[in-house]
C-alpha positions as CSV (number, residue, x, y, z in Angstrom):
1,M,0.0,0.0,0.0
2,R,1.2,3.5,-0.8
3,D,1.6,5.7,2.3
4,N,-0.9,8.2,3.5
5,T,0.3,11.7,2.4
6,S,0.6,15.2,3.7
7,D,2.4,16.5,0.6
8,Y,-0.3,18.9,-0.4
9,R,1.9,20.7,-2.8
10,E,2.5,17.6,-4.9
11,L,-1.2,16.7,-4.9
12,F,-2.1,20.0,-6.5
13,L,0.9,20.4,-8.8
14,S,0.2,16.9,-10.2
15,D,-3.6,17.1,-10.4
16,V,-3.8,13.9,-8.3
17,P,-7.4,12.6,-8.4
18,M,-9.0,12.4,-5.0
19,M,-12.4,11.2,-3.6
20,D,-14.1,13.4,-1.0
21,M,-15.8,11.6,1.9
22,R,-17.5,14.7,3.2
23,A,-21.3,15.0,3.0
24,P,-22.7,16.6,-0.2
25,V,-23.6,19.9,1.5
26,E,-19.9,20.2,2.6
27,Y,-18.7,19.5,-0.9
28,A,-21.0,22.0,-2.4
29,K,-19.7,24.8,-0.2
30,G,-16.1,24.3,-1.4
31,A,-14.0,21.6,-3.0
32,F,-10.8,21.1,-5.1
33,P,-10.4,20.5,-8.8
34,N,-9.8,16.8,-9.8
35,T,-12.0,15.6,-6.9
36,V,-15.2,13.5,-6.9
37,S,-17.8,13.6,-4.1
38,L,-18.3,10.0,-2.9
39,P,-19.5,10.7,0.7
40,L,-19.6,8.2,3.5
41,M,-22.9,9.6,4.6
42,T,-25.7,11.6,3.0
43,D,-26.6,15.0,4.4
44,I,-29.5,13.6,6.4
45,E,-27.4,10.7,7.8
46,R,-24.7,13.2,8.8
47,Q,-27.2,15.4,10.5
48,R,-28.6,12.5,12.5
49,V,-25.1,11.4,13.5
50,G,-24.2,15.0,14.5
51,T,-27.3,15.3,16.7
52,C,-26.6,12.0,18.3
53,Y,-23.0,13.1,19.0
54,K,-24.2,16.3,20.8
55,Q,-26.8,14.4,22.8
56,H,-25.1,11.1,23.6
57,G,-21.4,11.4,22.8
58,Q,-18.9,10.0,20.3
59,Q,-19.4,6.3,20.8
60,A,-23.2,6.5,20.3
61,A,-22.7,8.6,17.2
62,I,-20.3,6.1,15.7
63,E,-22.7,3.2,16.4
64,L,-25.5,5.1,14.8
65,G,-23.4,5.8,11.8
66,H,-22.6,2.1,11.3
67,Q,-26.4,1.4,11.6
68,L,-27.2,4.0,9.0
69,V,-24.5,2.9,6.6
70,S,-24.9,-0.9,6.6
71,G,-26.2,-3.7,4.4
72,Q,-26.9,-2.8,0.8
73,I,-26.3,0.9,1.4
74,K,-22.8,0.1,2.6
75,A,-22.2,-2.4,-0.2
76,A,-23.2,0.2,-2.8
77,R,-20.9,2.8,-1.4
78,V,-17.9,0.5,-1.0
79,E,-18.5,-0.5,-4.7
80,A,-18.4,3.1,-5.8
81,W,-15.2,3.8,-3.8
82,A,-13.6,0.6,-5.1
83,A,-14.4,1.7,-8.7
84,F,-12.8,5.0,-8.1
85,A,-9.7,3.4,-6.6
86,K,-9.3,1.0,-9.5
87,A,-9.8,3.8,-12.0
88,H,-7.3,6.1,-10.2
89,P,-4.6,3.9,-8.6
90,Q,-2.5,7.0,-8.0
91,G,-5.2,8.8,-6.1
92,Y,-6.2,9.5,-2.5
93,L,-9.2,9.8,-0.3
94,Y,-9.9,12.4,2.3
95,C,-12.6,13.7,4.7
96,F,-12.8,17.1,6.6
97,R,-9.8,16.6,8.9
98,G,-8.4,13.3,7.7
99,G,-10.0,11.6,10.7
100,L,-12.8,9.2,11.4
101,R,-14.7,9.2,8.1
102,S,-11.7,8.7,5.9
103,Q,-10.3,6.1,8.2
104,I,-13.6,4.2,8.1
105,V,-13.7,4.3,4.3
106,Q,-10.0,3.2,4.2
107,Q,-10.8,0.3,6.5
108,W,-13.9,-0.8,4.6
109,L,-11.9,-0.7,1.3
110,K,-9.1,-2.8,2.9
111,E,-11.8,-5.4,3.9
112,A,-12.8,-5.4,0.2
113,G,-9.2,-6.1,-0.8
114,I,-8.1,-2.6,-1.7
115,D,-5.4,-0.7,0.1
116,Y,-6.0,3.0,-0.7
117,P,-4.2,5.9,1.0
118,R,-5.7,9.0,2.5
119,V,-4.7,12.6,2.9
120,I,-3.5,13.4,6.4
121,G,-5.3,16.4,7.7
122,G,-7.9,16.1,5.0
123,Y,-9.8,19.0,3.4
124,K,-9.0,21.5,6.2
125,A,-5.3,21.0,5.9
126,M,-5.3,21.3,2.1
127,R,-7.5,24.4,2.2
128,T,-5.1,26.0,4.7
129,F,-2.2,25.1,2.5
130,L,-3.8,26.9,-0.5
131,I,-4.7,30.0,1.5
132,E,-1.1,30.2,2.7
133,A,0.2,29.7,-0.9
134,L,-2.0,32.5,-2.1
135,D,-0.8,34.8,0.7
136,R,2.8,34.0,-0.1
137,A,2.3,34.7,-3.8
138,M,0.8,38.1,-3.0
139,A,3.8,38.9,-0.7
140,E,6.6,37.6,-2.9
141,C,5.6,38.0,-6.6
142,D,5.5,41.0,-9.0
143,F,2.1,42.0,-10.4
144,V,1.1,44.4,-13.1
145,I,-2.5,45.4,-14.0
146,V,-4.0,45.9,-17.4
147,G,-6.6,48.7,-17.2
148,G,-8.7,50.5,-19.8
149,M,-12.1,51.8,-20.8
150,T,-15.0,49.3,-21.2
151,G,-14.6,47.3,-24.4
152,T,-11.0,47.9,-25.1
153,G,-10.2,44.2,-25.0
154,K,-8.4,43.8,-21.7
155,T,-9.4,40.2,-21.5
156,E,-7.9,39.4,-24.9
157,V,-4.6,41.1,-24.0
158,V,-4.4,39.2,-20.8
159,A,-5.1,35.9,-22.6
160,A,-2.3,36.7,-25.1
161,L,0.4,36.7,-22.4
162,A,2.0,33.5,-21.0
163,N,2.4,35.0,-17.5
164,S,-1.2,36.2,-17.0
165,I,-3.8,35.0,-14.5
166,D,-7.3,34.9,-15.9
167,L,-9.4,36.0,-12.9
168,E,-12.6,36.2,-15.0
169,G,-12.0,32.7,-16.3
170,H,-11.7,31.4,-12.8
171,A,-14.8,33.2,-11.8
172,N,-16.7,32.3,-15.0
173,H,-17.9,35.9,-15.4
174,R,-16.8,38.8,-17.6
175,G,-16.5,41.2,-14.6
176,S,-19.0,43.9,-15.5
177,S,-22.7,44.5,-14.8
178,F,-23.3,42.6,-18.1
179,G,-20.7,39.9,-17.4
180,K,-22.9,37.0,-16.2
181,R,-22.5,34.0,-18.4
182,A,-25.0,31.3,-19.5
183,T,-23.4,28.9,-17.0
184,G,-23.1,29.5,-13.3
185,Q,-20.2,30.7,-11.2
186,P,-18.2,28.6,-8.9
187,A,-18.6,28.7,-5.2
188,Q,-16.4,31.3,-3.5
189,I,-14.1,28.7,-2.0
190,D,-13.8,26.9,-5.3
191,F,-12.8,30.2,-7.0
192,E,-10.2,30.8,-4.4
193,N,-8.9,27.2,-4.6
194,Q,-8.6,27.4,-8.4
195,L,-6.8,30.7,-8.2
196,A,-4.3,29.5,-5.6
197,I,-3.6,26.3,-7.6
198,D,-3.0,28.3,-10.8
199,L,-0.5,30.5,-9.0
200,L,1.1,27.5,-7.3
201,K,1.7,25.8,-10.7
202,R,3.0,28.8,-12.4
203,R,5.5,29.6,-9.5
204,A,6.6,25.9,-9.7
205,R,7.5,26.6,-13.4
206,G,9.5,29.6,-12.3
207,Q,7.1,32.4,-13.0
208,Q,7.4,35.3,-10.5
209,Q,5.7,38.1,-12.4
210,F,2.0,38.0,-13.3
211,V,-0.3,40.1,-15.4
212,L,-3.9,40.7,-14.1
213,E,-6.9,42.4,-15.6
214,D,-8.1,45.4,-13.5
215,E,-11.1,44.2,-11.5
216,S,-13.3,45.5,-8.7
217,R,-13.5,43.4,-5.5
218,L,-16.4,41.4,-6.9
219,I,-16.4,39.5,-10.2
220,G,-20.0,38.7,-10.3
221,T,-20.6,36.8,-7.0
222,C,-16.9,35.8,-6.6
223,S,-15.0,38.0,-4.3
224,L,-11.2,38.6,-4.8
225,P,-9.1,37.4,-1.8
226,L,-8.5,40.5,0.3
227,P,-4.7,40.5,-0.1
228,L,-5.1,40.5,-3.9
229,H,-7.7,43.2,-3.9
230,Q,-5.6,45.4,-1.7
231,G,-2.6,44.8,-3.8
232,M,-4.4,45.7,-7.0
233,Q,-5.0,49.2,-5.5
234,R,-1.2,49.8,-5.7
235,Y,0.3,47.6,-8.4
236,P,1.7,49.3,-11.5
237,L,-0.8,49.8,-14.3
238,V,-0.7,49.5,-18.1
239,W,-3.5,51.3,-19.8
240,L,-5.1,49.8,-22.9
241,E,-6.6,52.1,-25.5
242,D,-8.9,51.5,-28.5
243,S,-11.2,53.6,-30.7
244,F,-14.8,54.2,-29.7
245,D,-16.1,52.2,-32.7
246,G,-13.7,49.3,-32.0
247,R,-15.0,49.1,-28.4
248,V,-18.7,49.2,-29.6
249,Q,-18.0,46.3,-32.0
250,R,-16.2,44.3,-29.3
251,I,-19.0,44.7,-26.8
252,L,-21.5,43.7,-29.5
253,K,-19.5,40.5,-30.1
254,D,-19.0,39.7,-26.4
255,Y,-22.3,40.6,-24.9
256,V,-24.7,40.0,-27.7
257,I,-23.4,37.6,-30.4
258,D,-21.3,35.4,-28.2
259,L,-23.5,35.5,-25.2
260,A,-26.6,34.6,-27.3
261,G,-24.6,31.7,-28.7
262,E,-23.8,30.5,-25.2
263,F,-27.4,30.5,-24.2
264,L,-28.5,28.7,-27.3
265,A,-25.8,26.1,-26.7
266,V,-26.8,25.5,-23.1
267,H,-30.6,25.8,-23.3
268,G,-31.4,25.0,-27.0
269,E,-33.1,27.0,-29.7
270,E,-36.5,27.2,-28.1
271,Q,-35.5,28.6,-24.7
272,G,-32.0,29.9,-25.4
273,F,-32.9,33.2,-27.0
274,A,-35.6,34.0,-24.5
275,R,-33.2,33.4,-21.6
276,F,-30.5,35.5,-23.3
277,A,-32.9,38.4,-23.8
278,E,-34.0,38.2,-20.2
279,R,-30.4,38.2,-19.0
280,L,-29.5,41.2,-21.1
281,L,-32.5,43.2,-19.9
282,Q,-31.9,42.2,-16.3
283,S,-28.2,43.3,-16.6
284,L,-29.5,46.8,-17.6
285,D,-32.1,46.8,-14.8
286,N,-29.3,46.0,-12.3
287,I,-27.8,49.5,-12.9
288,L,-31.1,51.4,-12.9
289,K,-30.2,53.4,-9.8
290,R,-26.9,54.5,-11.3
291,L,-28.4,55.3,-14.7
292,G,-31.4,57.2,-13.4
293,G,-35.0,56.5,-14.4
294,E,-35.1,58.5,-17.7
295,R,-31.9,57.1,-19.1
296,H,-32.7,53.6,-18.0
297,A,-36.1,53.7,-19.7
298,R,-34.6,55.1,-22.9
299,L,-31.8,52.5,-23.1
300,R,-34.2,49.7,-22.2
301,E,-36.5,50.6,-25.1
302,R,-33.6,50.6,-27.5
303,M,-32.4,47.2,-26.1
304,Q,-35.9,45.7,-26.5
305,Q,-36.2,46.9,-30.1
306,A,-32.8,45.4,-30.9
307,L,-33.7,42.1,-29.3
308,D,-37.0,42.0,-31.2
309,E,-35.1,42.6,-34.5
310,Q,-32.5,40.0,-33.6
311,L,-35.2,37.4,-32.9
312,R,-37.1,38.3,-36.1
313,S,-34.2,38.5,-38.6
314,G,-31.0,37.5,-36.8
315,A,-29.6,41.1,-37.4
316,V,-27.7,42.5,-34.4
317,E,-26.8,46.0,-35.7
318,L,-29.6,47.8,-33.7
319,H,-27.8,46.8,-30.5
320,C,-25.1,49.3,-31.3
321,G,-27.5,52.1,-30.4
322,W,-27.8,51.2,-26.7
323,I,-24.2,50.1,-26.5
324,E,-23.0,53.5,-27.8
325,A,-25.3,55.4,-25.4
326,L,-24.3,53.3,-22.4
327,L,-20.6,53.9,-23.2
328,S,-20.7,57.6,-23.8
329,E,-23.2,58.5,-21.1
330,Y,-22.3,56.0,-18.3
331,Y,-19.2,53.9,-18.5
332,D,-16.8,56.4,-20.2
333,P,-17.3,59.3,-17.7
334,M,-16.8,56.8,-14.9
335,Y,-13.6,55.3,-16.4
336,V,-12.1,58.8,-17.2
337,Y,-12.4,59.6,-13.5
338,Q,-10.8,56.2,-12.6
339,R,-8.0,56.8,-15.0
340,D,-7.3,60.2,-13.6
341,S,-7.2,58.8,-10.0
342,K,-4.8,56.0,-11.1
343,A,-2.6,58.2,-13.3
344,A,0.5,58.1,-11.1
345,R,0.5,54.2,-11.4
346,I,0.3,54.1,-15.2
347,E,3.7,53.1,-16.6
348,F,2.6,52.6,-20.2
349,A,-0.4,53.3,-22.4
350,G,-1.2,52.1,-25.9
351,E,-3.3,49.9,-28.2
352,A,-3.4,46.1,-27.9
353,E,-0.4,45.2,-30.0
354,A,1.8,47.8,-28.3
355,V,0.6,46.8,-24.8
356,I,1.2,43.1,-25.4
357,A,4.8,43.9,-26.7
358,Y,5.5,46.1,-23.7
359,L,4.3,43.5,-21.2
360,A,6.2,40.7,-22.9
361,E,9.4,42.9,-22.8
362,R,8.7,43.9,-19.2
363,Q,8.7,40.2,-18.2
364,L,12.1,39.6,-19.8
365,Q,13.6,42.5,-18.0
366,R,12.6,41.3,-14.5
């Protein structure tokens, strides 16, 4: 049998498959990539055992647990664990603290003829390791931010660089009021875990300088870790520029053409467009207070007309009307103010090609 492990770094660097013995509700709150939820107990079973523990102590709780997970229920769960172990002979199992639940599963697998190792310290120890890895990266690495007006293509510039961290990709959100995608966002803990593992892997390859897109504290429902958010208020800034027409066309592609395609792919032809239209209108409604009633009503009417035409003929050109108005009347004044407030941190400004070249050269110099 391979030994139990506490080499959390290697587990994450090598994408080692692991099975999680915690209850489904625990797994849903936060988990790691390359893991599968194969719980020892269901949520209801865990709740009953927890209540028994509080009222009658550990031994009574253990006995109840064995009663609840016995017979055919136990056999089916052991079979699922055994199938995972056979499919992933290099893997591990874990529970919350690497204690009773994972030890029970390990013992039951052994009785079924399978020696399978567990992670010492379990989920809690691995989670602590990733939080500390993220904190170390914030303290030890060099970061530069790509900023710019809405629609300049910051995400594309970040994607073109080998040393970038895709915060919006990890959050599955485009970062603006209109940034919600057709598929959901990860849980907050999942977002943080993915970000920490990304940084861990890149640092293991020798990267110490990273490019980030300028973001607010929240990317949709995902909140940036506090040390990262605080750092982004002082990191040097590269400002991306593009023409007004170029920005309008990019927003049209990202938030109309591509987003509609996402909804159609996820929900099908019948429901996809209706859900896309509802999402676009809701995104505008979300900034009603900031727009003001008159402006919101005017833009919403234009948006609805554009959606009606898109549904009727497939044409998307009418969307340019509300996009142009939203940029010139709302986003641009806000970003001009932000640029002025960050002017002292801007070390380079230019269009996409020049910014990519500058950042690539900057990496070589450090």
